[in-house]
Structures are given as C-alpha cells and as structure tokens.
C-alpha positions as CSV (number, residue, x, y, z in Angstrom):
1,M,-157.2,-36.7,162.6
2,T,-155.5,-37.0,166.0
3,D,-156.3,-34.9,169.2
4,T,-152.9,-33.5,168.4
5,E,-153.0,-32.0,165.2
6,Q,-152.9,-28.3,165.1
7,K,-156.6,-26.5,164.3
8,I,-156.9,-22.9,163.9
9,M,-160.5,-21.1,164.3
10,I,-161.6,-18.3,161.7
11,D,-164.9,-16.8,161.9
12,G,-166.4,-19.6,163.9
13,H,-165.0,-22.5,161.8
14,E,-162.3,-24.8,163.1
15,Y,-159.8,-25.8,160.6
16,L,-156.7,-28.3,160.5
17,L,-153.8,-26.1,159.8
18,S,-152.4,-29.6,158.0
19,S,-155.8,-29.3,155.6
20,L,-155.1,-25.7,154.6
21,S,-153.5,-24.3,151.1
22,D,-149.6,-23.2,151.4
23,E,-151.6,-19.5,150.3
24,A,-153.8,-19.9,153.6
25,K,-150.8,-21.0,156.1
26,A,-148.7,-18.1,154.6
27,Q,-151.9,-15.5,155.5
28,I,-152.1,-17.3,159.0
29,T,-148.4,-16.4,159.4
30,N,-148.6,-12.9,158.3
31,L,-151.5,-12.3,160.3
32,R,-149.4,-13.7,163.7
33,V,-146.9,-11.4,162.6
34,V,-149.2,-8.4,162.5
35,E,-150.8,-9.3,165.9
36,N,-147.0,-9.4,167.4
37,E,-146.5,-5.7,165.6
38,I,-149.6,-4.4,166.9
39,A,-149.0,-5.6,170.5
40,Q,-145.3,-4.3,170.5
41,L,-147.0,-1.1,169.3
42,K,-149.4,-1.1,172.0
43,A,-146.6,-1.7,174.6
44,R,-144.3,1.2,173.2
45,L,-147.4,3.7,173.3
46,A,-148.1,2.7,177.0
47,I,-144.0,3.5,177.5
48,A,-144.6,7.1,175.7
49,S,-147.8,7.6,177.6
50,T,-146.4,6.8,180.9
51,A,-143.3,9.1,180.2
52,K,-145.6,11.7,178.8
53,M,-147.2,11.7,181.9
54,A,-143.7,11.9,184.3
55,Y,-142.6,14.8,182.0
56,Q,-146.2,16.8,182.5
57,N,-145.7,16.4,186.4
58,A,-142.1,17.5,186.3
59,L,-143.2,20.4,184.3
60,K,-145.9,21.3,187.1
61,N,-143.5,20.7,190.0
62,A,-140.9,23.0,187.5
63,L,-143.4,26.1,187.2
64,P,-143.2,29.2,189.3
65,V,-145.7,29.1,192.7
66,D,-149.0,31.0,192.1
67,T,-149.1,33.4,194.9
68,H,-152.6,35.2,194.3
C-alpha cells in the first residue's frame, strides 16, 4: 500500500478502493451520481426560489396603492 492509493471513508472505516469488490465500487459510483444530482437540484431550487421572490416583488409593485 502506498500513500497515493485512493481511499474512501464509510461509517468511520477507511477502505482502499482497490480492495473493494466490483459491486461495492458500482455502489460508490451510484452514490456519487446521486449526490451530484441532489446538488444540481438544490441549485435549481435556489434559482427558482430567487425567481419566486422577484415575481412576488414585481406583483407588489404592480398592485394599486392603498390610499386608506
């Protein structure tokens, strides 16, 4: 084992990637894909939330002024 070998930490245990089964490596890949998708969805939600606030402000500005 060299210091340059890739390792992964799972539930407090460190594993060498080279020592894992193909199934374990596939599940790690799946997790990485899902984590990336979650990050993209969070970014899209932030964009949508910002747009919603802008539309709400535009609506408030478009409403008639209450003179009471």
